[in-house]
C-alpha positions as CSV (number, residue, x, y, z in Angstrom):
1,M,28.1,23.0,-6.1
2,A,29.3,19.9,-7.9
3,S,30.8,18.5,-4.7
4,S,27.5,19.1,-2.9
5,M,25.5,17.4,-5.6
6,E,28.0,14.4,-5.6
7,S,27.6,13.9,-1.9
8,R,23.9,13.9,-2.2
9,M,24.0,11.4,-5.0
10,S,25.8,9.0,-2.7
11,E,22.8,8.9,-0.4
12,D,21.0,5.5,-0.7
13,P,17.2,5.7,-0.8
14,I,16.8,2.0,-1.3
15,I,14.7,0.4,1.4
16,S,16.7,-2.1,3.4
17,P,15.2,-5.6,3.8
18,E,15.4,-5.1,7.6
19,A,13.4,-1.9,7.6
20,C,9.9,-2.4,9.0
21,I,9.2,0.8,11.0
22,F,8.3,3.8,8.9
23,R,7.2,7.4,9.1
24,I,3.7,7.8,7.8
25,P,3.8,9.3,4.3
26,S,2.4,12.9,4.3
27,I,-0.1,11.9,1.6
28,L,-1.7,9.4,4.0
29,Y,-1.1,11.4,7.2
30,R,-3.2,14.4,6.0
31,H,-6.4,12.3,5.9
32,N,-6.5,12.0,9.7
33,E,-3.5,13.1,11.7
34,K,-5.0,11.8,15.0
35,A,-5.0,8.3,13.7
36,Y,-1.2,8.2,13.6
37,I,-0.2,10.2,16.7
38,P,0.1,8.6,20.2
39,N,-2.4,9.8,22.7
40,A,-0.4,9.2,25.9
41,F,2.6,6.9,25.5
42,S,5.6,7.1,23.1
43,I,7.1,3.8,22.1
44,G,10.4,3.9,20.2
45,P,12.4,6.9,18.9
46,F,10.0,8.7,16.6
47,H,7.9,10.4,19.3
48,H,10.4,10.0,22.1
49,G,10.7,13.1,24.3
50,K,7.7,15.0,23.1
51,E,6.4,17.3,25.7
52,N,2.8,16.1,25.8
53,L,4.0,12.5,26.4
54,K,6.6,13.1,29.1
55,E,4.1,12.6,32.0
56,T,3.6,9.0,31.2
57,E,7.3,8.2,31.4
58,K,6.8,8.0,35.2
59,I,4.4,5.1,34.6
60,K,6.9,3.3,32.4
61,F,9.6,3.5,35.2
62,K,7.1,2.3,37.7
63,Y,6.3,-0.7,35.6
64,L,10.0,-1.3,35.0
65,Q,10.5,-1.3,38.8
66,G,7.7,-3.7,39.4
67,L,9.1,-6.0,36.7
68,I,12.6,-6.3,38.0
69,R,11.4,-6.7,41.6
70,R,9.6,-9.9,40.7
71,T,12.7,-11.4,39.2
72,N,16.3,-10.7,40.4
73,P,16.7,-6.9,41.1
74,A,20.5,-7.2,41.5
75,T,21.2,-8.6,38.0
76,V,18.1,-8.5,35.7
77,L,18.3,-4.8,34.8
78,M,22.0,-5.0,33.8
79,A,21.2,-8.2,31.8
80,C,18.4,-6.4,29.9
81,I,20.7,-3.5,29.1
82,D,23.6,-5.8,27.9
83,A,21.2,-7.9,25.8
84,I,19.8,-4.9,23.9
85,K,23.3,-3.4,23.5
86,Q,24.3,-6.5,21.7
87,V,21.7,-5.9,19.0
88,E,21.7,-2.1,18.9
89,N,22.9,-1.8,15.3
90,E,20.3,-4.5,14.2
91,V,17.6,-2.5,15.9
92,R,18.6,0.7,14.2
93,S,18.4,-1.0,10.8
94,C,14.7,-1.7,11.5
95,Y,13.9,2.0,11.2
96,K,13.6,3.5,7.8
97,E,15.3,6.7,8.8
98,E,18.5,7.3,10.8
99,I,18.0,7.6,14.5
100,G,19.9,10.5,16.0
101,M,20.3,9.2,19.5
102,S,23.5,8.1,21.3
103,E,24.0,4.4,22.1
104,D,23.2,4.9,25.8
105,E,20.1,7.0,25.2
106,F,18.8,4.6,22.5
107,V,19.4,1.4,24.6
108,E,17.8,3.0,27.7
109,M,14.7,3.9,25.7
110,L,14.4,0.4,24.2
111,V,14.8,-1.3,27.6
112,L,12.3,1.1,29.3
113,D,9.7,0.9,26.5
114,G,10.1,-2.8,26.0
115,C,9.8,-3.7,29.7
116,F,6.8,-1.4,30.0
117,I,5.0,-3.3,27.2
118,I,5.8,-6.7,28.6
119,E,4.7,-5.7,32.1
120,L,1.5,-4.2,30.7
121,L,0.6,-7.4,28.8
122,R,1.3,-9.5,31.9
123,K,-0.8,-7.3,34.1
124,Y,-3.7,-7.3,31.6
125,A,-3.7,-11.1,31.5
126,N,-3.2,-11.5,35.3
127,E,-5.3,-9.3,37.5
128,D,-3.5,-10.4,40.6
129,Q,-0.3,-8.8,39.4
130,R,-1.9,-5.3,39.3
131,D,-1.2,-2.8,42.0
132,R,-3.9,-0.9,43.8
133,G,-4.1,2.6,42.3
134,D,-2.4,1.6,39.1
135,P,-3.3,4.5,36.8
136,I,-3.6,2.3,33.7
137,F,-6.2,0.0,35.2
138,S,-7.9,2.4,37.5
139,M,-8.4,5.2,34.9
140,S,-11.0,4.1,32.4
141,C,-9.5,6.1,29.6
142,M,-5.9,4.7,29.8
143,P,-6.6,1.3,28.3
144,Q,-8.3,3.0,25.3
145,Y,-5.2,5.2,24.8
146,L,-2.9,2.2,24.9
147,Y,-5.0,0.2,22.4
148,Q,-4.3,2.8,19.9
149,D,-0.8,3.9,21.0
150,L,0.6,0.4,20.8
151,I,-0.5,-0.3,17.2
152,L,0.7,3.0,15.6
153,L,3.3,2.4,12.9
154,E,5.5,5.2,14.1
155,N,5.2,3.9,17.7
156,Q,6.9,0.5,17.4
157,I,10.0,-1.2,18.6
158,P,11.2,-4.5,16.9
159,W,9.6,-7.7,18.1
160,F,13.0,-9.4,18.8
161,V,13.7,-6.7,21.4
162,L,10.5,-7.6,23.2
163,E,11.3,-11.3,23.0
164,R,14.8,-10.8,24.5
165,L,13.4,-8.8,27.4
166,Y,10.6,-11.2,27.9
167,S,12.9,-14.2,28.2
168,L,15.1,-12.4,30.7
169,T,12.2,-11.3,32.9
170,S,10.2,-14.5,32.8
171,D,9.7,-16.7,35.8
172,P,9.9,-20.5,35.7
173,F,6.1,-20.7,35.9
174,E,5.4,-18.5,32.9
175,S,2.7,-20.3,31.0
176,K,1.9,-18.0,28.1
177,S,4.2,-16.9,25.3
178,L,4.6,-13.3,24.4
179,V,2.5,-13.8,21.3
180,Q,-0.3,-15.1,23.4
181,L,-0.2,-12.2,25.8
182,A,-0.2,-9.6,23.0
183,L,-3.1,-11.3,21.1
184,V,-5.2,-11.5,24.3
185,F,-4.6,-7.8,24.8
186,F,-5.9,-7.0,21.3
187,E,-8.5,-9.8,20.9
188,N,-11.5,-7.5,20.5
189,V,-9.9,-4.9,18.2
190,F,-11.8,-5.9,15.1
191,S,-14.7,-8.0,16.3
192,D,-16.2,-9.0,19.7
193,E,-17.4,-12.3,18.2
194,A,-14.1,-13.7,16.8
195,T,-13.3,-17.3,17.6
196,P,-10.0,-18.2,19.5
197,V,-6.8,-17.9,17.4
198,D,-4.6,-21.0,16.9
199,F,-1.4,-19.8,18.5
200,N,0.5,-22.6,16.7
201,L,0.2,-20.6,13.5
202,F,2.7,-18.1,14.8
203,A,5.4,-20.6,15.7
204,N,7.7,-20.0,12.8
205,Q,6.6,-16.5,11.8
206,N,9.2,-13.7,11.5
207,I,7.2,-11.1,13.4
208,K,8.5,-7.6,13.0
209,H,6.6,-5.7,15.7
210,I,3.2,-5.5,17.4
211,L,1.5,-3.9,14.4
212,D,2.9,-6.7,12.2
213,L,1.6,-9.3,14.7
214,L,-1.9,-7.8,14.6
215,R,-1.7,-8.0,10.8
216,S,-0.5,-11.6,10.9
217,S,-3.4,-12.5,13.2
218,L,-5.7,-11.4,10.3
219,L,-3.8,-13.2,7.5
220,L,-2.5,-16.4,9.0
221,P,-6.0,-18.1,9.6
222,L,-7.0,-17.5,5.9
223,P,-7.2,-20.5,3.6
224,E,-4.1,-20.9,1.5
225,E,-5.9,-21.3,-1.8
226,Q,-7.8,-18.0,-1.2
227,E,-4.7,-16.2,-0.2
228,Q,-3.1,-16.9,-3.5
229,E,-5.9,-15.1,-5.4
230,L,-3.9,-11.9,-6.1
231,T,-4.8,-10.2,-9.4
232,V,-6.2,-6.9,-10.7
233,W,-9.1,-5.0,-9.1
234,Q,-12.6,-5.6,-10.2
235,S,-15.6,-3.4,-9.1
236,F,-17.9,-4.8,-6.4
237,P,-21.6,-3.8,-6.0
238,S,-23.0,-2.1,-2.9
239,A,-25.0,-3.9,-0.2
240,R,-28.3,-2.6,-1.6
241,V,-27.6,-3.7,-5.1
242,I,-26.5,-7.1,-3.9
243,E,-29.6,-7.5,-1.8
244,E,-31.8,-6.5,-4.8
245,S,-30.1,-9.1,-6.9
246,G,-31.4,-11.8,-4.6
247,I,-28.0,-12.4,-2.9
248,K,-28.3,-13.0,0.9
249,F,-26.0,-11.8,3.6
250,K,-25.0,-14.1,6.3
251,K,-22.9,-13.4,9.4
252,V,-20.4,-16.3,10.1
253,K,-17.9,-16.9,12.9
254,S,-14.3,-16.9,11.9
255,T,-10.9,-16.2,13.4
256,T,-10.4,-13.3,11.0
257,I,-12.6,-10.6,9.5
258,L,-10.9,-11.1,6.2
259,D,-12.6,-14.5,5.7
260,V,-15.3,-13.4,3.2
261,K,-16.8,-16.0,1.0
262,F,-19.6,-16.4,-1.6
263,V,-21.5,-19.7,-1.2
264,N,-24.6,-20.7,-3.2
265,G,-26.0,-17.2,-3.6
266,T,-25.0,-16.1,-0.1
267,L,-22.3,-13.6,0.8
268,E,-20.8,-14.8,4.1
269,M,-18.9,-12.3,6.2
270,P,-17.6,-12.4,9.8
271,S,-18.8,-9.7,12.1
272,I,-16.7,-6.5,12.3
273,L,-16.8,-4.0,15.2
274,I,-17.1,-0.3,14.1
275,S,-15.8,1.8,16.9
276,E,-13.5,4.9,17.4
277,F,-10.5,2.6,17.7
278,I,-11.1,0.7,14.4
279,E,-10.0,3.7,12.2
280,P,-6.5,4.0,13.7
281,A,-6.1,0.3,13.5
282,F,-7.0,0.1,9.8
283,R,-5.1,3.3,8.8
284,N,-1.9,2.1,10.4
285,L,-2.2,-1.4,8.9
286,I,-2.8,0.1,5.5
287,S,0.1,2.5,5.9
288,Y,2.3,-0.4,6.9
289,E,1.3,-2.3,3.7
290,Q,1.9,0.8,1.6
291,C,5.3,1.5,3.1
292,S,6.7,-2.0,3.2
293,P,7.7,-3.5,-0.1
294,Y,7.5,-7.0,1.5
295,C,3.8,-6.8,2.6
296,S,1.0,-7.9,0.3
297,P,-1.9,-5.3,0.4
298,V,-4.5,-7.7,1.8
299,V,-5.9,-5.3,4.5
300,T,-5.9,-2.5,1.9
301,C,-8.0,-4.7,-0.4
302,Y,-10.4,-5.4,2.4
303,A,-10.9,-1.7,3.0
304,M,-11.6,-1.3,-0.7
305,L,-14.2,-4.1,-0.6
306,L,-15.9,-2.5,2.4
307,D,-15.9,0.9,0.6
308,N,-17.7,-0.6,-2.4
309,L,-20.2,-2.5,-0.2
310,I,-21.0,0.6,1.9
311,N,-21.9,3.7,-0.2
312,T,-24.9,5.0,1.8
313,T,-26.5,4.7,5.2
314,E,-28.9,2.2,3.6
315,D,-26.0,-0.1,2.8
316,M,-24.8,0.4,6.4
317,N,-28.3,-0.6,7.7
318,I,-28.5,-3.7,5.6
319,L,-25.2,-5.0,7.0
320,S,-26.1,-4.0,10.5
321,K,-29.4,-5.8,10.4
322,T,-27.7,-9.0,9.5
323,G,-25.1,-8.5,12.3
324,I,-22.2,-8.3,10.0
325,L,-21.5,-4.7,11.1
326,N,-21.6,-4.0,14.9
327,N,-21.7,-0.3,14.6
328,W,-21.0,1.9,17.7
329,L,-20.8,5.1,15.7
330,N,-23.3,7.4,14.0
331,P,-24.4,5.7,10.7
332,E,-23.4,8.7,8.7
333,D,-19.9,8.9,10.3
334,A,-19.4,5.2,9.8
335,T,-20.3,5.4,6.2
336,Q,-17.9,8.2,5.5
337,F,-15.2,6.4,7.4
338,F,-15.2,3.5,5.0
339,K,-15.3,5.9,2.0
340,M,-12.1,7.7,3.1
341,L,-10.2,4.7,4.5
342,Y,-8.0,3.7,1.6
343,Y,-7.7,7.1,-0.3
344,D,-4.3,7.8,-1.9
345,T,-3.2,4.2,-1.6
346,G,-2.1,1.9,-4.4
347,V,-2.9,-1.8,-5.0
348,K,-1.0,-3.7,-7.7
349,E,-2.9,-7.0,-6.9
350,F,-6.4,-7.5,-5.6
351,Y,-6.9,-10.2,-2.9
352,F,-10.7,-10.5,-3.3
353,Q,-10.7,-10.9,-7.1
354,K,-12.2,-14.4,-7.0
355,L,-15.0,-13.2,-4.7
356,C,-15.8,-10.2,-7.0
357,V,-15.9,-12.5,-10.1
358,Q,-18.3,-14.9,-8.3
359,V,-20.7,-12.2,-7.1
360,N,-20.8,-10.4,-10.5
361,K,-21.2,-13.6,-12.4
362,Y,-24.2,-14.5,-10.2
363,R,-25.7,-11.1,-10.8
364,E,-25.5,-11.5,-14.6
365,K,-27.9,-14.5,-14.5
366,L,-31.4,-13.7,-15.9
367,W,-33.3,-14.0,-12.6
368,P,-31.1,-11.8,-10.4
369,R,-31.0,-9.2,-13.2
370,W,-34.8,-9.2,-13.6
371,R,-35.3,-9.1,-9.8
372,A,-32.9,-6.2,-9.4
373,F,-34.5,-4.2,-12.2
374,Y,-38.0,-4.9,-10.8
375,F,-37.1,-3.9,-7.3
376,H,-35.2,-0.8,-8.4
377,N,-38.0,0.5,-10.6
378,Y,-41.1,-0.6,-8.8
379,F,-40.3,-1.0,-5.2
380,G,-38.2,2.0,-4.5
381,K,-41.0,4.2,-3.2
382,P,-44.2,3.7,-1.1
383,W,-46.5,4.8,-3.8
384,A,-44.9,2.4,-6.3
385,I,-45.4,-0.5,-3.8
386,I,-49.1,0.4,-3.3
387,S,-49.6,0.6,-7.1
388,Q,-48.0,-2.8,-7.6
389,I,-50.3,-4.3,-4.9
390,F,-53.3,-2.7,-6.5
391,A,-52.3,-3.9,-9.9
392,I,-51.9,-7.5,-8.6
393,L,-55.3,-7.3,-7.0
394,L,-57.0,-6.1,-10.2
395,L,-55.2,-8.8,-12.2
396,T,-56.3,-11.5,-9.7
397,L,-59.9,-10.3,-9.8
398,A,-59.9,-10.2,-13.6
399,I,-58.7,-13.8,-13.7
400,L,-61.3,-14.9,-11.2
401,Q,-64.0,-13.1,-13.1
402,T,-62.9,-14.8,-16.3
403,I,-62.9,-18.2,-14.7
404,Y,-66.3,-17.6,-13.2
405,T,-67.8,-16.6,-16.5
406,M,-66.3,-19.7,-18.2
407,M,-67.8,-22.1,-15.7
408,P,-70.8,-24.2,-16.9
409,G,-74.2,-22.7,-16.4
410,K,-72.8,-19.1,-16.1
C-alpha cells in the first residue's frame, strides 16, 4: 500500500507551460454536452477513432489526395510525415493528458487532420479549387458542422503543425497566409457586420491552435489602455434599467464584439449575431480561458456582461431594436442562453470594470435616478400612462383657467 501511494505521489499534476489543449472539465461539460462534442469530424487524438466519426475519414483522405496532387506527389507526403515526426514530442506536450498512441499512429493522424484543415481553408477561399460533388460544399449541413467542429477545445491540433504542413504544401503563387485563410473561414462567427481584421496584428503572436486564433481575433483589436483594466467584478444593470436611466444604446462598427464603450451617456456596442453556432463558440472559448492558466478571462467577462444586460425578453427586445443583437433564435431561448453561459466559471479579474464604474456613476446622478424612478412607477402599465396623461391635461387646464381669470377685465 505504501509503495502504491508513493508511486501515485510522484505523478505531477502541474500544468506544463506548453499545454494548450485540454479536456473540458465535467463541471462545465454538464451544462451542454453537445457544445463540446464534434458533429462529424474528429481533429486530434481526443475524439479520434470514434464510431460515429469514422465515415468522414474518407473525406479527409480525399482532401489529402487532392492536396498532394497539386504539389509534388512523389515527395510531398513523405516530407510532411518527416516534418511532423521531428516535432512529435513537442506536439504531445501541447495536450494536457498523455496521448496513448504509437508514434506512427500519432504522426499519421496529425498529417491527415492537418492537411485536411489546410485544404478545407484553401477550397473555402478559392471556389475554383473545389471538385464537383465535393460533399463538404455540396451538402448544406457540412459547413455548419465544420464551423463548430474546428473550434472545439477538445478537437484541436497545435498551430505550428498546421504551419509546417502549410509551408510544405504551398505553391509559389500562394498569396494568403494561413492566418488569413482561417480568419476568412470564421469571419461571420460572432457578427455579420464586423469590419475587416488587420492581419498585421497577428505577425508576432504565438498562436496555439485554431480556437486560440479565434480568441486572439477578438482581443488583439482592443485598445491597449482598455485591455489593462483588470480588476474585481462590479454588478451591471439590465438593458431595461439602463434605458430607464436615460442612457442610450448605440450600435457601432468594430473589428471585435468586445469593444464596448460608454461615451457621453451612450452605451456603444458592436453588433453580435445570436445563432445556434454562437453557443459552442462561446462555451469553448470560456472553457479554454478557464483551463489555461495563461489566458486572461476576457471572453468570460464579456459573457458576464451580457448576462447582466439581458435578464428578460424585454431586455432582449431593447437590444434587438437598436441592432446590437441580431437574434436568429427564439427570444426566450436566447435570453436563457446568456443566463447559463458562464455558470460554474471563475473570474479573478474583471475586464469591463471601468465600463461598469462609468455606467453606475452616471446612473447615480439626480436626473437619471429621478427619471428611472418615474418611469418604473408611473409608466410601467397602460393604465398608469393614461392616468399620467389625464393628470397632465387637468393640470394644464387648471393653469390656463388661472391665467384666464387673472387677465384684466375678467
